[in-house]
C-alpha positions as CSV (number, residue, x, y, z in Angstrom):
1,M,146.9,65.3,16.7
2,T,144.4,67.6,15.0
3,Q,141.8,68.9,17.4
4,W,138.7,70.7,16.2
5,A,136.6,72.7,18.6
6,I,133.4,74.5,19.2
7,V,134.1,77.6,21.3
8,D,131.9,78.8,24.1
9,T,131.7,82.4,25.3
10,G,134.0,82.1,28.4
11,P,137.2,81.0,26.6
12,L,136.6,83.5,23.8
13,V,136.3,86.4,26.3
14,A,139.2,85.1,28.3
15,F,141.3,84.9,25.1
16,L,140.6,88.5,24.3
17,D,140.7,90.1,27.8
18,R,144.1,89.7,29.6
19,R,142.4,90.5,32.9
20,E,140.3,87.4,32.7
21,R,141.1,84.6,35.1
22,F,141.6,82.0,32.4
23,H,143.4,84.3,29.8
24,T,146.7,82.4,29.8
25,W,144.9,79.0,29.7
26,A,142.6,80.2,26.8
27,V,145.6,81.5,24.8
28,A,147.5,78.2,25.2
29,Q,144.5,76.2,24.2
30,I,143.7,78.3,21.1
31,D,147.3,78.0,20.0
32,Q,146.9,74.2,19.9
33,L,143.4,74.0,18.2
34,E,142.8,73.6,14.5
35,R,141.3,76.5,12.7
36,P,138.6,77.6,12.3
37,L,137.0,77.4,15.7
38,L,133.3,77.0,15.3
39,V,130.9,79.4,17.1
40,C,127.3,80.3,17.0
41,E,125.9,83.8,16.8
42,A,124.5,83.4,20.4
43,V,128.1,83.0,21.7
44,L,129.2,86.0,19.7
45,T,126.4,88.1,21.1
46,E,127.2,87.0,24.7
47,A,130.9,87.7,24.1
48,M,130.3,91.1,22.5
49,F,128.1,92.0,25.5
50,L,130.7,90.9,28.1
51,L,133.4,92.8,26.3
52,R,131.2,95.9,25.9
53,H,133.7,98.1,27.8
54,H,136.6,96.8,25.7
55,P,136.1,97.9,22.1
56,A,139.5,96.6,21.0
57,A,138.5,93.1,22.2
58,Q,135.2,93.4,20.4
59,D,137.1,94.3,17.3
60,G,139.3,91.2,17.9
61,I,136.2,89.0,17.7
62,L,135.3,90.6,14.3
63,A,138.8,90.3,13.1
64,M,138.9,86.6,14.0
65,L,135.7,86.1,11.9
66,E,137.3,88.0,9.0
67,N,140.6,86.1,9.1
68,G,139.0,82.7,9.4
69,A,140.1,81.9,12.9
70,L,136.4,81.8,13.9
71,E,133.6,80.4,11.7
72,I,129.9,80.7,12.4
73,G,129.0,77.0,12.2
74,F,125.3,77.0,13.1
75,Q,122.1,78.6,12.0
76,L,119.4,78.5,14.7
77,A,116.2,78.5,12.5
78,P,116.6,75.0,11.1
79,H,117.3,73.6,14.5
80,S,114.7,75.5,16.6
81,R,112.8,72.3,17.5
82,E,115.9,70.6,18.8
83,I,116.9,73.7,20.7
84,R,113.5,73.9,22.4
85,E,113.8,70.2,23.4
86,L,117.2,70.8,24.9
87,R,116.1,73.8,26.8
88,R,113.1,71.8,28.2
89,K,115.3,68.9,29.1
90,Y,117.7,71.1,31.1
91,H,115.1,73.6,32.4
92,D,116.5,73.1,35.9
93,R,119.9,74.6,35.0
94,P,118.5,76.9,33.1
95,M,120.2,76.3,29.8
96,S,121.0,79.5,27.8
97,L,120.4,79.8,24.2
98,A,124.1,79.8,23.5
99,D,124.6,76.6,25.6
100,A,121.7,74.9,23.7
101,C,123.2,75.9,20.3
102,I,126.6,74.5,21.4
103,V,125.1,71.2,22.4
104,R,123.3,71.0,19.1
105,M,126.5,71.9,17.2
106,A,128.3,69.1,19.1
107,E,125.6,66.7,17.7
108,L,126.1,68.0,14.2
109,H,129.9,68.2,14.3
110,D,130.8,65.0,16.0
111,R,134.6,65.3,15.7
112,H,134.6,68.7,17.5
113,T,135.3,69.2,21.2
114,V,133.5,71.8,23.2
115,F,136.0,74.5,24.5
116,T,134.4,76.0,27.6
117,I,134.8,77.1,31.2
118,D,131.2,76.3,32.0
119,A,130.8,73.2,34.2
120,D,127.2,72.7,33.0
121,F,128.6,71.2,29.8
122,G,129.6,68.2,32.0
123,V,125.9,67.6,32.6
124,Y,124.6,68.2,29.1
125,R,124.4,65.3,26.7
126,K,124.3,65.1,22.9
127,H,121.7,62.9,21.3
128,G,120.1,62.6,24.7
129,H,122.7,60.4,26.3
130,E,126.3,60.9,25.0
131,P,128.6,63.0,27.2
132,L,130.2,65.9,25.3
133,T,134.0,65.9,24.8
134,L,135.3,68.9,26.6
135,I,138.3,71.2,26.9
136,L,138.1,72.6,30.4
137,P,140.6,74.4,32.6
138,P,142.5,72.1,35.0
139,G,140.5,71.4,38.1
140,Y,137.1,71.9,36.5
């Protein structure tokens, strides 16, 4: 079965850094997912920052964009109102910009699953009430 995904920062970093706790899991998941994986620029920014001491891994992110494994599937400006509403709704978490963009992307790309290691996505809802379909590590 074809499975399309929106990728969060955690699995992307884990995929590229062998020392990460969920590296093996992330590699196995990515091998099964349909290409391209959708990302937003906020996720890319977070991942590049977290991999700042691993230039080869940072290059890996850019290579994945170049070869079509990753695709930027979201522009913030046209959705800034919805992003502000999401951040207000989940102010108690607090919701990061990347998380808000991913929830909005899930609203826009209904057939996509959110690929994450962040348990907050179990709380977030698309369209105000629908749970997100998630790919999480076992036991999360």
